[in-house]
PLY file of the C-alpha trace (Angstrom):
ply
format ascii 1.0
element vertex 84
property float x
property float y
property float z
element edge 83
property int vertex1
property int vertex2
end_header
8.44 11.38 4.83
4.63 11.54 3.14
4.14 9.46 -0.33
1.73 9.77 -2.49
1.16 6.81 -5.03
-1.62 6.77 -7.65
-2.72 2.98 -8.24
-3.25 0.87 -11.28
-6.59 1.13 -12.87
-7.04 -2.25 -12.74
-8.23 -1.55 -8.80
-11.13 0.42 -6.64
-8.28 2.36 -5.14
-7.88 6.11 -6.21
-4.77 6.93 -4.29
-2.25 5.64 -1.17
-1.02 7.96 0.79
1.88 6.59 2.97
3.68 8.69 5.98
7.47 6.85 6.78
9.80 7.44 9.24
13.06 5.69 8.67
12.10 2.38 7.32
8.87 1.82 9.32
5.58 2.57 7.68
3.64 5.55 10.41
0.32 5.29 8.34
-1.24 4.54 5.45
-4.79 6.15 4.02
-6.23 4.55 1.01
-8.44 6.76 -0.65
-11.47 4.84 -2.64
-11.66 0.97 -2.78
-13.19 -1.44 -0.08
-13.18 0.67 3.18
-13.16 -2.49 5.27
-10.34 -3.76 3.39
-8.23 -1.01 2.68
-8.65 0.30 6.54
-7.61 -3.24 7.75
-4.62 -3.80 5.14
-3.54 -0.07 6.52
-3.87 -0.94 10.13
-1.99 -3.84 10.08
1.20 -2.64 8.41
1.34 0.01 10.62
4.54 -0.20 12.72
6.12 -2.30 10.41
9.02 -2.43 8.51
8.73 -1.15 4.98
10.28 -4.92 3.48
8.39 -6.99 5.69
5.02 -4.92 4.20
5.96 -5.70 0.72
6.53 -9.06 1.37
3.39 -9.51 2.70
1.34 -7.91 0.55
3.19 -7.97 -3.07
1.81 -10.64 -5.41
-1.86 -10.62 -4.00
-4.58 -11.13 -6.73
-7.94 -9.81 -6.62
-10.15 -12.07 -9.13
-8.91 -11.69 -12.63
-7.20 -8.53 -12.56
-3.71 -9.72 -12.20
-3.42 -7.09 -8.94
-5.15 -5.64 -6.01
-5.63 -2.96 -3.50
-2.76 -4.69 -1.26
-0.26 -5.58 -4.53
-0.77 -1.54 -5.25
0.12 -0.82 -2.04
3.34 -2.71 -2.14
4.20 -1.24 -5.36
3.77 2.16 -4.09
6.02 1.41 -0.20
8.94 -0.29 -3.26
8.50 2.92 -4.88
8.28 5.20 -1.77
11.89 2.81 -0.24
14.03 4.20 -3.70
12.69 7.94 -3.21
14.19 8.43 0.79
0 1
1 2
2 3
3 4
4 5
5 6
6 7
7 8
8 9
9 10
10 11
11 12
12 13
13 14
14 15
15 16
16 17
17 18
18 19
19 20
20 21
21 22
22 23
23 24
24 25
25 26
26 27
27 28
28 29
29 30
30 31
31 32
32 33
33 34
34 35
35 36
36 37
37 38
38 39
39 40
40 41
41 42
42 43
43 44
44 45
45 46
46 47
47 48
48 49
49 50
50 51
51 52
52 53
53 54
54 55
55 56
56 57
57 58
58 59
59 60
60 61
61 62
62 63
63 64
64 65
65 66
66 67
67 68
68 69
69 70
70 71
71 72
72 73
73 74
74 75
75 76
76 77
77 78
78 79
79 80
80 81
81 82
82 83
């Protein structure tokens, strides 16, 4: 299943494309944002169970923004999980 998410305008990334197979994160592509960080986070959660990825990413701040690309990715995963 492919799920597309538009992050909050408080972060640099513009879109998150998530590929799921059952409850496993198969691939994540993040458009925009800090390339090294977004590719790194995407690679780290590849093959991980959705709930584990959400637990690791949820609530991570970026400065004083109140959210971050990893936090937005957790929100995207939560939404994708509920759509399945």
